[in-house]
LUMKE-540812 format. One record per residue: residue in one letter; x, z, y of N, C-alpha, C in turn. Coordinates in steps of 0.02 Angstrom, whole numbers, plus 32768, in hexadecimal, padded with zeros to 4 digits. Layout:
<pators>
aXZYXZYXZY ...
</pators>
This chain:
<pators>
x864F7D0689C186347CCD89CB86637C9F89F3 x86637C5089E986917C338A17867E7C268A57 x86B57C228A84869F7C1B8ACF867B7BDE8AE3 x86717BAE8AC086437B808ACB861C7B6E8A9A x85E07BA38A8B85B67B8C8A6985A27B528A5A x858B7B1E8A1B85627AF48A1985277AF18A31 x85077AC38A5784C67AC98A69848B7AB38A3B x847E7ACA8A0584537A9989CF84007AA789F6 x83E17A7189EC839B7A728A0083827A1C89BC x834D7A4D89A9831D7A328986830879EB899B x830479B4897882F6797989918297797789AE x8284794C89D4824B795A89F58218793789B7 x81D5794D89AE81AD79448982819A78F5897B x818E78D28947818878928948812C788A8961 x81277862898380D6786389B280A8783C8968 x806A78408970805178258944802277F58961 x801A77B4894C7FF37790897B7FB47797897A x7F92778089B17F51779489C27F20776D898B x7EEC778789747EC3777D89477EC977678903 x7F12779888E57F1677A088B57F0D77EB8898 x7F0577F988627EFC7841884F7F3478548849 x7F2F78A588387F6378D588437F9878CA8811 x7FC778EF88097FFD78E987CC7FD978F4878C x7FB0792387887F87793787457F5979058726 x7F5D78D686F87F5078BC86D37F0678B186CD x7EE278F286C47EA9790186BF7E9B793686CD x7E757944870F7E637998871B7E3379BD86E0 x7E09797F86CF7DD279A786A77DFB79C68655 x7E2E79B5864F7E4B79B6860D7E7079F68624 x7E8D7A02864D7EBE7A2B86647E8F7A788661 x7E537A6686907E287AAA869A7E197AC0864D x7DFA7A9A86317DD97AA785EF7E137AC485C7 x7E4B7AC585C97E807AD285A37E967B2585C7 x7E997B23860B7EA27B5F86237E657B978616 x7E1F7B87860F7DF67BAE85FD7E037BD185CC x7E0F7B9B85907E087BB585477E4B7BD4853C x7E9A7BD385647ECB7BF4855D7EBA7C3E857B x7E957C4585B47E917C7F85C77E667CB085C0 x7E407C9F858A7DF87CC2857F7E0E7CF5855A x7DFE7D32855B7E097D6485377DEB7D6784FA x7E0A7D6B84AE7DFB7D69846A7DD07DAE846E x7D957D9284367D767DD984147D927DEF83D3 x7DAB7E3883EA7DC77E3B83B47D937E718385 x7D9D7E70834A7D697E98831F7DA97ECE82FC x7D977F0D830C7DC17F4782EF7DC07F43829A x7DED7F4882757DFE7F56822D7DC37F918210 x7DCE7FBC82337D8A800282207D4B7FE18220 x7D297FB082507CF57F96824E7CF17F528212 x7D137F4382097D217F0E81C67D277F2C8189 x7D497F5D81757D407F7B812A7CF47F938114 x7CE57FB481387C9F7FD781237C677F938113 x7C6C7F7A813E7C4A7F2E81297C567EFA80EA x7C8F7F1480DF7CA07EE8809F7C9E7F13805D x7C8B7F4F805E7C947F8780257C597F607FF6 x7C7E7F637FB37C557F537F717C557F987F38 x7C257FA57F2E7C2B7FEB7EF17C1C7FC27EB2 x7C5A7FD17E897C527FB27E4F7C7D7FDE7E26 x7C6E7FF57DE97C9F80307DD07CB67FEA7D98 x7D007FFF7D8B7D357FE17D747D267FF27D1A x7D2F7FC27CF17D377FCE7CB67D6980107C93 x7D4780357C5D7D7380637C437DA380487C15 x7DD280407C0D7E0280267BE47E0A80697BB2 x7E2480587B6B7E3A808F7B3D7E8080657B3B x7EAE80A87B467EE780877B3C7F0B80867AED x7EE980A17AC67EF980977A817EDD80667A67 x7EA280337A8B7E8B7FF97A6D7EB97FC87A83 x7EDC7FD57AAF7F147F997AB57F3B7F807A7B x7F487FA37A5D7F737F9F7A1B7F4F7F7E79DC x7F247F6979ED7EDD7F4379B87EE97F0279CC x7EE77ED479977EF57E8E79A17E9A7E7C79C0 x7E667E9F799C7E2E7E7F79987E017E9C79D4 x7E367EC979FB7E0A7EEC7A447E067EBA7A6F x7DC17ED17A987DB37E9E7AD77DD47EC77B0C x7DEF7EEF7B0B7E1C7F0C7B557E447EE97B72 x7E677EBC7B4C7E9B7E997B777E767E617BA2 x7E3A7E437B8E7E227E1E7BB67E067E407BEB x7DE67E6C7BEC7DC67E9B7C087DEA7EBD7C49 x7E2F7EBB7C477E607EE67C707E767E957C97 x7E7E7E667C6C7E867E217C997E547E1C7CC7 x7E177E1E7CC17DDF7E097CEB7DC97E447D22 x7DDC7E757D0E7DD67EAA7D417DF97EA57D72 x7E4B7EA17D627E7D7E907D8C7E687E537DC6 x7E4D7E2C7D967E527DDF7DCA7E0A7DEC7DED x7DDF7E1C7DEB7D9F7E107E0B7DAA7E4F7E4B x7DBE7E957E277DBF7EC47E5C7E077EDF7E67 x7E267EC77E427E7A7EDE7E537E7C7F257E2F x7E5C7F437E087E767F847DD77E417F957D9B x7E597FC27D847E1D7FDD7D437E3980227D48 x7E0C80447D077E0780877CEE7E4080867CA7 x7E5A80B97C9E7E7B80BF7C6F7E7380FD7C48 x7E5781057C097E5581487BE37E7E81507B99 x7E6E81867B8B7E9681837B4F7EEF81727B37 x7F0C81827B827F5681667B987F8481937B73 x7F7681D17B647FB381F97B387FC5822E7B66 x7FCA82367BAF7FC682657BD07FA582A37BCC x7FA982D97BC87F8483137BC97F8183327C09 x7F2083237C087F09832F7C537F19836D7C83 x7F2683A07C4A7F4683DD7C617F7B83CE7C82 x7FB483C77C6C800283B77C7A7FF0839C7CC4 x7FC1835B7CC57FBB83447D0A7FA683707D3D x7F7383987D2B7F5783C97D5A7F8883F07D79 x7FC384097D3A7FE0843A7D54801784217D84 x803483DF7D84806283B47DA7803483BB7DEC x800683A57DE87FE0839F7E317FCA83E97E59 x7FC884187E2E7FC784507E508010846E7E59 x804484627E378072846D7E5E8094844C7E9A x807C84107EA4808A83D37ECF806384007F22 x8041842F7F158025844F7F49805F84767F79 x808A84927F4A80B984AD7F7280EF84827F9F x80E584387F94810A84177FCE80F0841C800D x80AF840F8008808684078043807684568068 x80988486803280A484C4807780D484D7809B x810E84A880808146849980B7813784A880F6 x814984DC811C814A84D58177817584998191 x8149847981C8814D844981DA819B843C81F0 x81B08482821381F1847A8224822F846E81F8 x8225848481A9824E846E8181823F84288165 x82088417815A81ED83CA8145820B839E8167 x821783AA81B48238837781D8827B835B81C1 x8292837981A982DC8378818782CF83448147 x82B1833D812B8298830780F1827682DD8105 x826982CF812B823A828D814B823E825C813B x822382218120822A81D38108824D81AC813D x828681798141829F814E816B82BE8126813F x82D380E4816282F580B38140831F80C18110 x834480F0812E837C810A81038365813080C5 x832E816280C2831B818680A282CE816F8089 x82CF814B805E828D8132804882608168800F x826981AE8030824C81DB7FFA823A82228044 x821482518022820B827D804E81C0828E806B x81C4829180A0818D82A880BB816A82648100 x8145825F80EC81208222811D811A82368164 x8134820E81988140822981D480FF821D81F4 x80DC825A8218809B824F823680A6824A827F x8081822382AB8092821082FF805982418322 x803C826082FD800E8284832C7FDF82B5830C x7FC682E9832D7FA8833183067F6482FF82EA x7F4682DD83027F0B82C682E17F0E82938292 x7F4B8279829C7F5C826582587F7982958229 x7F9F82C2823F7FA282FE821C7F67832781F3 x7F2F831382117EF8833682057ED2831A81C0 x7EE382E781C77EC782BE81917ED882B38151 x7F1E829E814C7F3D829F810C7F8982B5810E x7FA382D480DC7FFC82CD80CD801382B68096 x8055829880A4805E8269807080B482838064 x80C5828A801B810F829780058111825D7FD3 x814882337FCC815B82127FB581A282287F92 x8192822D7F3881D782467F1981E982087EE7 x822D82137EDB824081E77EB6828A820C7E99 x829A81DE7E6582E281EB7E41831D81F57E72 x832B821C7E998363821D7EC9837D82637ECF x83C7825F7EBB83DA82A37EC883D782C77F04 x83FD82907F4183D482B07F8083A882D77F9D x836C82B47F6D832682CB7F83833583027F6F x8346831A7F2F834083567F13836683977F30 x839E83817F4C83C383A57F7B83A483AE7FAA x838A83917FCD836683A78021832A83D68012 x830B83B67FD282CF83E37FC882D784267FB2 x830B84247F948324847E7F77833F84957FB5 x834D84797FF0836684A4802B832E84BB804B x82F08490804282AD84AF806C828984D7803F x828B84CC7FF4825284E57FDE827C85007F8D x829885327FAE82D885467F6982A885667F2F x8276857E7F26825585A77F05822885897EDA x821B854B7EF181EB851B7EAC820484D67EAD x823D84BD7EC7823784657ED0825E845D7E94 x828384867E7082A284747E29828084697DF8 x824C84947DFA821C84A37DC281E284627DBB x81C584567E0C819384207E0481BE83DB7DFC x820483DC7E15821483947E01822D837E7DC7 x823783B57D88823D83B37D5181FB839D7D35 x81D083B27D36817E83A67D208166836A7D4C x8178834B7D7D815F83057D8A819982E07D7D x81D082E97D6481F882AF7D4481CC82B07CF6 x81BB82D77CE381A282CA7C86815F82A87C98 x814482B37CD78104828C7CDE810D82367CF2 x8148823F7D28814981F77D30816981DD7CFF x818781E47CC1819181D07C93816781B77C55 x813281D97C4D80FA81CB7C2780C5818F7C46 x80D581997C94809D81637CAF80CA81227CAF x810681267CB8813580E57CAF812880B87C58 x811C80EC7C2D812A80CC7BFA80D980B97BF2 x80A980C97C0E806180B27C0E806480667C3E x8096807D7C6B808980437C9280B77FF67C74 x80E3800F7C4D81107FDE7C2780DC7FAE7BFC x80BD7FD47BE280917FC97BAE80547F917BCB x803C7FA77BF580047F717C1B802C7F3D7C35 x80627F4C7C6480787F017C81809A7EDB7C39 x80B47EF77BFE80D27EC87BCE80997EA17BB0 x80507ED17BC1801A7E9A7BA380067E627BD5 x80167E707C167FF27E497C5180297E0F7C59 x80587E137C2B80917DD57C2C808B7DBF7BF5 x80667DD67BBA80697DA17B8180277D817B7D x7FF37D977B9B7FBB7D7D7B9C7FA37D577BE7 x7FD97D457C0E7FD27D1F7C4F7FEB7CDF7C45 x7FCB7CB27C6D7FCA7C5D7C5B801E7C537C75 x80327C7F7CB880737C7F7CE080947CA47CCE x809B7CBF7C8780DC7CDF7C7681227CCA7C87 x81187C847C65815E7C757C5E817E7C687CA8 x814F7C5C7CE481627C577D2B817F7C917D46 x81557CDB7D3F814F7D077D5581647D507D33 x815B7D397CF481667D7F7CCD81A57D9F7CD6 x81D97D827CBE82277D947CDB82327DBD7D00 x82227D947D39823F7DBC7D7C821E7DF47D80 x81D77E017D6581BF7E3F7D7B81E47E717D49 x81F07E637D1A82127EAE7CEF82447EB17D02 x82807E7F7D1182C27E947D3282A57EA97D7D x828F7E9D7D9A827C7ED17DE1825F7F077DCE x823B7F137D9E82227F5B7D89826A7F7F7D72 x82787F697D4582BE7F8A7D2D82EB7FA57D6B x82F77F717DA3831D7F847DD883067FBA7DFA x82CC7FB07E1582C17FF57E3482AA80257E3A x828380207DF6826980647DD7822080797DF6 x821880BB7DED81CA80CA7E0881D681067E47 x81A380F07E6781AA81267EA9815D814C7E9C x815681817EB4811581A67EB6810981BE7EFE x80C981B07F0080A181D57F47807182107F3D x806D82377F61806082717F5A801E82827F99 x7FF9828A7F887FBB82867FCD7F9E82C27FCD x7F8882EA800B7F72831D800A7F3982F98044 x7EF682FD80377EC882DA80617E8A832C8076 x7E7D831B80B17E4E835580C67E02833980AC x7DE6837080A47DA2836A80917D78835280C4 x7D89835E81047D63834E81437D7A83078164 x7D7682D4812F7D8F829681567D6082818172 x7D75824D81A57D3B822981DC7D2E81EF81AA x7CF981D081CD7CEC818E81A97D25814D81C4 x7D24815D82087D6F811F82097DA3812881FE x7DC2816981E07DFA817381C67E0E814C817D x7DE08132816D7DDC8115812E7E0880D28141 x7DF380B581767E03807081977E5A806D81A1 x7E5680A981BB7EB280B381CD7ECD80BD8191 x7EC080E3814E7EEB80EE81187EEF809C80FE x7EBC807E81037EC1802980E37EFB800B8100 x7EF1801481457F337FE0816C7F747FF88156 x7F7E804E814E7FB3805681497FC3804880FA x7F99804780CE7FA9802980827FBC7FEB8083 x7F9C7FBE80A57FAF7F7A80A97FF27F6980CD x7FF07F9480F380517F94810D80797FA480DF x80797FD280BB809D7FEC808280A37FBA8049 x80677F97803C80637F6E800A80857F26800D x809B7F1B805480C37EE5806D80F37EFB806F x81137F34807D815B7F51807E81757F57803B x815C7F76800F81767F887FC781457F627F9F x81727F2E7F8A81597EFE7F47815D7F0F7F18 x81197F287EDC81137F517EA780F77F217E7B x80EF7F387E3B80D97F1F7DFB80807F3F7DE8 x809A7F7C7DE180537FA77DDC805A7FDF7DF9 x800E7FFF7E0C800C80477E1E7FE4805E7DFF x7FE580A27DE37FC580E47DB87FB281167DE7 x7F7681237DE47F5881477E1C7F3981997DED x7F4981C87E027F2B820B7DE57EFA821C7E25 x7EC182117E117E9782357E557E5F82627E2F x7E7B82977E0B7E5082C37DEA7E2982F07E1F x7DF582EC7E287DC383107E617DBE82F87E9A x7DC882AF7E9E7DB982817EDC7D6A826C7EC9 x7D49826D7F0A7CF5825C7F0F7CEC82147F0B x7D1D81EC7F1F7D3381B27F2A7D7D81787F20 x7D75814B7F177DB981197EF97DAE80DB7F2D x7DCE80C07F4E7DD1808A7F777DFF80537F60 x7DEF80147F547E277FD67F467E1F7FA47F73 x7E4F7F987F9B7E4F7F6D7FC47E777F337FB2 x7E627EF87FAD7E767E9E7FA37E597E717FD1 x7E817E437FD77E757E0C7FE77E367DEE7FD4 x7E097E007F997DD17DF67F857D9E7E217FA4 x7DA57E547FC37D7C7E877FCC7D997EC67FD2 x7D647EF37FD97D7B7F3F7FDD7D3C7F607FB5 x7D527F877F697D347F937F4C7D257FE57F4D x7CF57FFD7F457CF5804F7F3C7CC6806D7F0C x7CDC80AA7EE97CB280B27EB97CCC80FB7EA3 x7CAB81257E767CC0815B7E6A7CE381647E2A x7D1D818E7E307D5481867DF47D4781B37DBE x7D4A81957D7E7D2781BC7D4D7D6781FB7D44 x7D5882387D297D8C82727D287DAC825E7CE3 x7DEE82737CF27E1282727CCF7E4182287CBB x7E2781F17CE77E3E81B57CD27E61819F7CF6 x7E9C816D7CEF7ED481597D007ECC811D7D32 x7EC681137D6D7EBE80D07D8A7EFC80AA7D92 x7EE580637D807F1C803B7D8B7F1580037DAD x7F2E7FEC7DEC7F397FC17E207F727F947E15 x7F507F527E227F8B7F187E0A7FBC7F0E7E5A x80037F177E5E801B7EFD7E8F80247EBB7EAD x805B7EAB7ED1805F7E637EDA80717E447EA3 x80AB7E5D7E7E80D77E3E7E4E809B7E2C7E14 x80657E517E0380367E4D7DD480117E1F7DDC x80027E137E2A7FBB7DE57E3A7FC57DA67E2A x80087D8C7E1B80227D477E1080067D487DC2 x7FFB7D667D9F7FFD7D557D587FB37D5B7D56 x7F777D817D707F377D937D657F107D707D9C x7F297D467DC17F027D1E7DEE7F0C7CCD7DE6 
</pators>
């Protein structure tokens, strides 16, 4: 500090002439503004919104083999269903149901890996595959998730913690995913050829699909799910749909009692048909059908 510090003082307040209003032009306007600004907003939790918007509607069953017929009405039904509820059911798509059930049964071995080992293969920004991290015991009691993809590092990591069965499972999974990709490419090509916006968006969708490839999410749901857990799952799905841009999702839900699809147009709930493959439109495909 200097020996002779500067003695600084703020200037005196300017006097207000008598008979005049304060420096605030309109006290009533300021009071009204503060009342609205300081008011606590009324929050509506998502788990209360979703049930009120649920609509029970069974999506149409589309025969995959009929898509090759020129006089079939399957293509208009697909476009209509995707634009209204965002999904449709596909049957007779050429993948043996027994093989699908075999792969699903083998996937149970993944969720049998002890938690102290699975933590080494947890998803992260650097590793977009492996086990989904659960932040609490309550969440882990509801559902478990594993993300499979064609990544050599994933194969090496999983063989280190599940040496007895992962190689065989991964081989079967590769076959199933390849068959599902063939079905998805056929559907996507049909959507592009019959969309009015194909010249604007079609090429970009195909290029993105070839660049990224496919990712498979495996879920193990508990039978004693609470009613409010569905809203939690919806929020997680919306976040993932925003983070990961995609064209189509193909769902195998053999044995499920309910299937739910949430979009900007509402929430649709229905009972899935046995052995049907459910197709939902991703954000890249929505620009073609809406």
